[in-house]
PDB file of N, CA, C and O in Angstrom:
ATOM      1  N   MET A   1      11.510  -0.474 -27.413  1.00  0.00           N
ATOM      2  CA  MET A   1      11.494  -1.577 -26.268  1.00  0.00           C
ATOM      3  C   MET A   1      12.848  -2.312 -25.650  1.00  0.00           C
ATOM      4  O   MET A   1      12.900  -3.022 -24.646  1.00  0.00           O
ATOM      5  N   ALA A   2      13.751  -1.997 -26.393  1.00  0.00           N
ATOM      6  CA  ALA A   2      15.176  -2.086 -25.463  1.00  0.00           C
ATOM      7  C   ALA A   2      15.344  -1.135 -24.053  1.00  0.00           C
ATOM      8  O   ALA A   2      15.802  -1.423 -22.948  1.00  0.00           O
ATOM      9  N   THR A   3      14.755   0.153 -24.606  1.00  0.00           N
ATOM     10  CA  THR A   3      15.062   1.211 -23.561  1.00  0.00           C
ATOM     11  C   THR A   3      13.992   0.655 -22.491  1.00  0.00           C
ATOM     12  O   THR A   3      14.173   0.900 -21.298  1.00  0.00           O
ATOM     13  N   ASN A   4      13.161   0.097 -22.811  1.00  0.00           N
ATOM     14  CA  ASN A   4      11.961  -0.492 -21.397  1.00  0.00           C
ATOM     15  C   ASN A   4      12.938  -1.352 -20.535  1.00  0.00           C
ATOM     16  O   ASN A   4      13.053  -1.184 -19.321  1.00  0.00           O
ATOM     17  N   ARG A   5      13.558  -2.185 -21.172  1.00  0.00           N
ATOM     18  CA  ARG A   5      14.285  -3.437 -20.611  1.00  0.00           C
ATOM     19  C   ARG A   5      15.270  -2.700 -19.897  1.00  0.00           C
ATOM     20  O   ARG A   5      15.839  -3.312 -18.994  1.00  0.00           O
ATOM     21  N   THR A   6      15.656  -1.292 -20.147  1.00  0.00           N
ATOM     22  CA  THR A   6      17.290  -0.708 -19.491  1.00  0.00           C
ATOM     23  C   THR A   6      17.000  -0.515 -17.820  1.00  0.00           C
ATOM     24  O   THR A   6      18.038  -0.492 -17.157  1.00  0.00           O
ATOM     25  N   PRO A   7      16.215  -0.428 -17.343  1.00  0.00           N
ATOM     26  CA  PRO A   7      15.726   0.303 -15.809  1.00  0.00           C
ATOM     27  C   PRO A   7      15.431  -0.898 -15.389  1.00  0.00           C
ATOM     28  O   PRO A   7      14.218  -0.945 -15.183  1.00  0.00           O
ATOM     29  N   PRO A   8      16.067  -2.127 -15.106  1.00  0.00           N
ATOM     30  CA  PRO A   8      15.582  -2.913 -14.067  1.00  0.00           C
ATOM     31  C   PRO A   8      15.892  -2.670 -12.652  1.00  0.00           C
ATOM     32  O   PRO A   8      15.039  -2.881 -11.790  1.00  0.00           O
ATOM     33  N   GLU A   9      16.978  -2.270 -12.387  1.00  0.00           N
ATOM     34  CA  GLU A   9      17.235  -1.812 -10.964  1.00  0.00           C
ATOM     35  C   GLU A   9      16.523  -0.662 -10.605  1.00  0.00           C
ATOM     36  O   GLU A   9      16.244  -0.568  -9.409  1.00  0.00           O
ATOM     37  N   ASP A  10      16.056   0.503 -11.579  1.00  0.00           N
ATOM     38  CA  ASP A  10      15.173   1.151 -10.864  1.00  0.00           C
ATOM     39  C   ASP A  10      14.096   1.178 -10.526  1.00  0.00           C
ATOM     40  O   ASP A  10      13.495   2.187 -10.158  1.00  0.00           O
ATOM     41  N   ASP A  11      13.501  -0.343 -10.617  1.00  0.00           N
ATOM     42  CA  ASP A  11      12.097  -0.690 -10.398  1.00  0.00           C
ATOM     43  C   ASP A  11      12.343  -1.417  -8.841  1.00  0.00           C
ATOM     44  O   ASP A  11      11.444  -1.437  -8.000  1.00  0.00           O
ATOM     45  N   GLN A  12      13.540  -1.932  -8.637  1.00  0.00           N
ATOM     46  CA  GLN A  12      14.071  -3.022  -7.658  1.00  0.00           C
ATOM     47  C   GLN A  12      14.478  -1.451  -6.582  1.00  0.00           C
ATOM     48  O   GLN A  12      14.236  -1.415  -5.376  1.00  0.00           O
ATOM     49  N   ASP A  13      14.927  -0.628  -7.135  1.00  0.00           N
ATOM     50  CA  ASP A  13      15.340   0.448  -5.958  1.00  0.00           C
ATOM     51  C   ASP A  13      14.084   1.072  -5.344  1.00  0.00           C
ATOM     52  O   ASP A  13      13.976   1.222  -4.127  1.00  0.00           O
ATOM     53  N   THR A  14      13.126   1.435  -6.228  1.00  0.00           N
ATOM     54  CA  THR A  14      12.235   1.828  -5.757  1.00  0.00           C
ATOM     55  C   THR A  14      11.368   1.148  -4.787  1.00  0.00           C
ATOM     56  O   THR A  14      10.958   1.838  -3.855  1.00  0.00           O
ATOM     57  N   SER A  15      10.976  -0.236  -4.850  1.00  0.00           N
ATOM     58  CA  SER A  15      10.434  -1.308  -4.413  1.00  0.00           C
ATOM     59  C   SER A  15      11.017  -1.353  -2.845  1.00  0.00           C
ATOM     60  O   SER A  15      10.315  -1.533  -1.849  1.00  0.00           O
ATOM     61  N   LYS A  16      12.638  -1.123  -2.861  1.00  0.00           N
ATOM     62  CA  LYS A  16      13.457  -1.200  -1.691  1.00  0.00           C
ATOM     63  C   LYS A  16      13.065   0.325  -0.486  1.00  0.00           C
ATOM     64  O   LYS A  16      12.789   0.242   0.710  1.00  0.00           O
ATOM     65  N   GLU A  17      13.154   1.366  -1.181  1.00  0.00           N
ATOM     66  CA  GLU A  17      12.866   2.463  -0.724  1.00  0.00           C
ATOM     67  C   GLU A  17      11.623   2.548  -0.078  1.00  0.00           C
ATOM     68  O   GLU A  17      11.533   3.047   1.044  1.00  0.00           O
ATOM     69  N   GLU A  18      10.432   2.001  -0.833  1.00  0.00           N
ATOM     70  CA  GLU A  18       9.098   1.970  -0.592  1.00  0.00           C
ATOM     71  C   GLU A  18       9.067   1.090   0.673  1.00  0.00           C
ATOM     72  O   GLU A  18       8.677   1.587   1.729  1.00  0.00           O
ATOM     73  N   ASP A  19       9.393   0.023   0.620  1.00  0.00           N
ATOM     74  CA  ASP A  19       9.573  -1.093   1.811  1.00  0.00           C
ATOM     75  C   ASP A  19      10.044  -0.635   2.991  1.00  0.00           C
ATOM     76  O   ASP A  19       9.496  -0.980   4.038  1.00  0.00           O
ATOM     77  N   GLN A  20      11.395   0.415   2.980  1.00  0.00           N
ATOM     78  CA  GLN A  20      11.864   0.840   4.075  1.00  0.00           C
ATOM     79  C   GLN A  20      10.782   1.957   4.640  1.00  0.00           C
ATOM     80  O   GLN A  20      10.372   1.997   5.800  1.00  0.00           O
ATOM     81  N   ALA A  21      10.363   2.967   3.436  1.00  0.00           N
ATOM     82  CA  ALA A  21       9.476   3.738   3.949  1.00  0.00           C
ATOM     83  C   ALA A  21       8.123   3.781   4.324  1.00  0.00           C
ATOM     84  O   ALA A  21       7.528   4.813   4.637  1.00  0.00           O
ATOM     85  N   ALA A  22       7.622   2.609   4.289  1.00  0.00           N
ATOM     86  CA  ALA A  22       6.660   1.819   4.623  1.00  0.00           C
ATOM     87  C   ALA A  22       6.719   0.983   5.667  1.00  0.00           C
ATOM     88  O   ALA A  22       5.780   0.212   5.864  1.00  0.00           O
ATOM     89  N   GLU A  23       7.448   0.993   6.218  1.00  0.00           N
ATOM     90  CA  GLU A  23       8.099   0.299   7.541  1.00  0.00           C
ATOM     91  C   GLU A  23       7.956   1.373   8.874  1.00  0.00           C
ATOM     92  O   GLU A  23       7.504   1.088   9.983  1.00  0.00           O
ATOM     93  N   SER A  24       8.501   2.738   8.398  1.00  0.00           N
ATOM     94  CA  SER A  24       8.287   3.498   9.581  1.00  0.00           C
ATOM     95  C   SER A  24       7.699   4.748   9.481  1.00  0.00           C
ATOM     96  O   SER A  24       7.023   4.994  10.480  1.00  0.00           O
ATOM     97  N   PRO A  25       7.700   5.866   8.430  1.00  0.00           N
ATOM     98  CA  PRO A  25       6.894   6.498   8.492  1.00  0.00           C
ATOM     99  C   PRO A  25       5.392   6.436   8.255  1.00  0.00           C
ATOM    100  O   PRO A  25       4.540   7.295   8.482  1.00  0.00           O
ATOM    101  N   VAL A  26       5.253   5.043   7.673  1.00  0.00           N
ATOM    102  CA  VAL A  26       3.496   4.858   7.816  1.00  0.00           C
ATOM    103  C   VAL A  26       3.011   4.662   8.962  1.00  0.00           C
ATOM    104  O   VAL A  26       1.842   4.921   9.245  1.00  0.00           O
ATOM    105  N   VAL A  27       4.138   4.017  10.025  1.00  0.00           N
ATOM    106  CA  VAL A  27       3.529   4.192  11.586  1.00  0.00           C
ATOM    107  C   VAL A  27       3.289   6.053  11.756  1.00  0.00           C
ATOM    108  O   VAL A  27       2.918   6.500  12.841  1.00  0.00           O
ATOM    109  N   THR A  28       3.397   6.436  11.266  1.00  0.00           N
ATOM    110  CA  THR A  28       3.474   8.134  11.570  1.00  0.00           C
ATOM    111  C   THR A  28       2.237   8.424  11.369  1.00  0.00           C
ATOM    112  O   THR A  28       1.528   8.430  12.375  1.00  0.00           O
ATOM    113  N   ALA A  29       1.905   8.591  10.686  1.00  0.00           N
ATOM    114  CA  ALA A  29       0.711   9.827   9.963  1.00  0.00           C
ATOM    115  C   ALA A  29      -0.437   8.863   9.281  1.00  0.00           C
ATOM    116  O   ALA A  29      -1.639   8.771   9.532  1.00  0.00           O
ATOM    117  N   PRO A  30       0.599   8.007   8.083  1.00  0.00           N
ATOM    118  CA  PRO A  30      -0.657   7.387   7.301  1.00  0.00           C
ATOM    119  C   PRO A  30      -1.067   6.105   7.984  1.00  0.00           C
ATOM    120  O   PRO A  30      -1.862   5.301   7.497  1.00  0.00           O
ATOM    121  N   ARG A  31      -0.347   5.952   9.371  1.00  0.00           N
ATOM    122  CA  ARG A  31      -1.236   4.706  10.207  1.00  0.00           C
ATOM    123  C   ARG A  31      -2.772   5.067  10.396  1.00  0.00           C
ATOM    124  O   ARG A  31      -3.557   4.119  10.449  1.00  0.00           O
ATOM    125  N   ARG A  32      -3.197   6.188  10.488  1.00  0.00           N
ATOM    126  CA  ARG A  32      -4.817   6.307  10.571  1.00  0.00           C
ATOM    127  C   ARG A  32      -5.430   6.058   9.207  1.00  0.00           C
ATOM    128  O   ARG A  32      -6.477   5.429   9.056  1.00  0.00           O
ATOM    129  N   GLY A  33      -4.780   6.541   8.306  1.00  0.00           N
ATOM    130  CA  GLY A  33      -5.079   6.287   6.637  1.00  0.00           C
ATOM    131  C   GLY A  33      -5.413   4.607   6.941  1.00  0.00           C
ATOM    132  O   GLY A  33      -6.584   4.230   6.899  1.00  0.00           O
ATOM    133  N   LEU A  34      -4.662   3.950   7.148  1.00  0.00           N
ATOM    134  CA  LEU A  34      -4.426   2.462   7.019  1.00  0.00           C
ATOM    135  C   LEU A  34      -5.731   1.865   7.996  1.00  0.00           C
ATOM    136  O   LEU A  34      -6.477   0.956   7.633  1.00  0.00           O
ATOM    137  N   VAL A  35      -5.811   2.481   9.121  1.00  0.00           N
ATOM    138  CA  VAL A  35      -7.091   1.882   9.582  1.00  0.00           C
ATOM    139  C   VAL A  35      -8.247   2.532   9.195  1.00  0.00           C
ATOM    140  O   VAL A  35      -9.235   1.842   9.445  1.00  0.00           O
ATOM    141  N   ILE A  36      -8.479   3.488   8.732  1.00  0.00           N
ATOM    142  CA  ILE A  36      -9.536   3.797   7.937  1.00  0.00           C
ATOM    143  C   ILE A  36      -9.997   3.046   6.777  1.00  0.00           C
ATOM    144  O   ILE A  36     -11.140   2.735   6.442  1.00  0.00           O
ATOM    145  N   VAL A  37      -8.520   2.750   6.069  1.00  0.00           N
ATOM    146  CA  VAL A  37      -8.967   1.842   4.858  1.00  0.00           C
ATOM    147  C   VAL A  37      -9.271   0.260   5.710  1.00  0.00           C
ATOM    148  O   VAL A  37     -10.200  -0.373   5.207  1.00  0.00           O
ATOM    149  N   ASP A  38      -8.726  -0.271   6.673  1.00  0.00           N
ATOM    150  CA  ASP A  38      -9.459  -1.605   7.416  1.00  0.00           C
ATOM    151  C   ASP A  38     -10.692  -1.328   7.908  1.00  0.00           C
ATOM    152  O   ASP A  38     -11.386  -2.329   8.086  1.00  0.00           O
ATOM    153  N   LEU A  39     -11.275  -0.094   8.235  1.00  0.00           N
ATOM    154  CA  LEU A  39     -12.659  -0.220   8.622  1.00  0.00           C
ATOM    155  C   LEU A  39     -13.541  -0.179   7.447  1.00  0.00           C
ATOM    156  O   LEU A  39     -14.677  -0.652   7.449  1.00  0.00           O
ATOM    157  N   SER A  40     -12.931   0.456   6.342  1.00  0.00           N
ATOM    158  CA  SER A  40     -13.520   0.602   5.145  1.00  0.00           C
ATOM    159  C   SER A  40     -13.810  -1.002   4.747  1.00  0.00           C
ATOM    160  O   SER A  40     -14.926  -1.486   4.558  1.00  0.00           O
ATOM    161  N   HIS A  41     -12.858  -1.523   4.688  1.00  0.00           N
ATOM    162  CA  HIS A  41     -12.759  -2.892   4.111  1.00  0.00           C
ATOM    163  C   HIS A  41     -13.642  -3.617   4.966  1.00  0.00           C
ATOM    164  O   HIS A  41     -14.270  -4.275   4.136  1.00  0.00           O
ATOM    165  N   ALA A  42     -14.027  -3.878   5.910  1.00  0.00           N
ATOM    166  CA  ALA A  42     -14.476  -4.568   7.304  1.00  0.00           C
ATOM    167  C   ALA A  42     -15.898  -3.848   6.738  1.00  0.00           C
ATOM    168  O   ALA A  42     -16.789  -4.657   6.479  1.00  0.00           O
ATOM    169  N   GLN A  43     -16.135  -2.776   6.570  1.00  0.00           N
ATOM    170  CA  GLN A  43     -18.002  -2.377   6.622  1.00  0.00           C
ATOM    171  C   GLN A  43     -18.268  -2.900   5.257  1.00  0.00           C
ATOM    172  O   GLN A  43     -19.355  -3.433   5.034  1.00  0.00           O
ATOM    173  N   ALA A  44     -17.185  -2.772   4.128  1.00  0.00           N
ATOM    174  CA  ALA A  44     -17.909  -3.062   2.961  1.00  0.00           C
ATOM    175  C   ALA A  44     -18.201  -4.635   2.681  1.00  0.00           C
ATOM    176  O   ALA A  44     -18.968  -5.095   1.836  1.00  0.00           O
ATOM    177  N   CYS A  45     -17.405  -5.330   3.594  1.00  0.00           N
ATOM    178  CA  CYS A  45     -17.691  -7.000   3.626  1.00  0.00           C
ATOM    179  C   CYS A  45     -18.578  -6.810   4.203  1.00  0.00           C
ATOM    180  O   CYS A  45     -19.568  -7.290   3.651  1.00  0.00           O
ATOM    181  N   ALA A  46     -18.809  -6.261   5.215  1.00  0.00           N
ATOM    182  CA  ALA A  46     -20.191  -6.608   6.176  1.00  0.00           C
ATOM    183  C   ALA A  46     -21.482  -6.320   5.240  1.00  0.00           C
ATOM    184  O   ALA A  46     -22.467  -7.056   5.189  1.00  0.00           O
ATOM    185  N   TYR A  47     -21.295  -5.047   4.463  1.00  0.00           N
ATOM    186  CA  TYR A  47     -22.141  -4.457   3.969  1.00  0.00           C
ATOM    187  C   TYR A  47     -22.549  -5.143   2.891  1.00  0.00           C
ATOM    188  O   TYR A  47     -23.667  -4.931   2.422  1.00  0.00           O
ATOM    189  N   ALA A  48     -21.519  -6.256   2.232  1.00  0.00           N
ATOM    190  CA  ALA A  48     -21.922  -6.815   1.293  1.00  0.00           C
ATOM    191  C   ALA A  48     -22.652  -8.227   1.524  1.00  0.00           C
ATOM    192  O   ALA A  48     -23.352  -8.984   0.852  1.00  0.00           O
ATOM    193  N   ARG A  49     -22.207  -8.194   2.620  1.00  0.00           N
ATOM    194  CA  ARG A  49     -22.828 -10.008   2.991  1.00  0.00           C
ATOM    195  C   ARG A  49     -24.594  -9.339   4.094  1.00  0.00           C
ATOM    196  O   ARG A  49     -25.232 -10.049   4.871  1.00  0.00           O
ATOM    197  N   GLY A  50     -24.843  -8.137   3.809  1.00  0.00           N
ATOM    198  CA  GLY A  50     -25.984  -7.486   4.481  1.00  0.00           C
ATOM    199  C   GLY A  50     -26.194  -7.774   5.940  1.00  0.00           C
ATOM    200  O   GLY A  50     -27.254  -8.146   6.444  1.00  0.00           O
ATOM    201  N   GLN A  51     -24.943  -7.536   6.619  1.00  0.00           N
ATOM    202  CA  GLN A  51     -25.189  -7.209   8.065  1.00  0.00           C
ATOM    203  C   GLN A  51     -24.825  -5.953   8.402  1.00  0.00           C
ATOM    204  O   GLN A  51     -24.816  -5.589   9.577  1.00  0.00           O
ATOM    205  N   ASP A  52     -24.477  -5.143   7.366  1.00  0.00           N
ATOM    206  CA  ASP A  52     -24.103  -3.703   7.785  1.00  0.00           C
ATOM    207  C   ASP A  52     -22.951  -3.600   9.021  1.00  0.00           C
ATOM    208  O   ASP A  52     -22.581  -2.500   9.431  1.00  0.00           O
TER     209      ASP A  52
END
């Protein structure tokens, strides 16, 4: 169990790296994926409400 609480900085390092990587490269290619997800979410909401 003590080994699980040993790499606490590793988690923070990954979070910081992900934040930086999700602030630049995400607007290059994954941006389209985000748009698709947004549309899917909106469609799912409309579909759930019965508005299609």
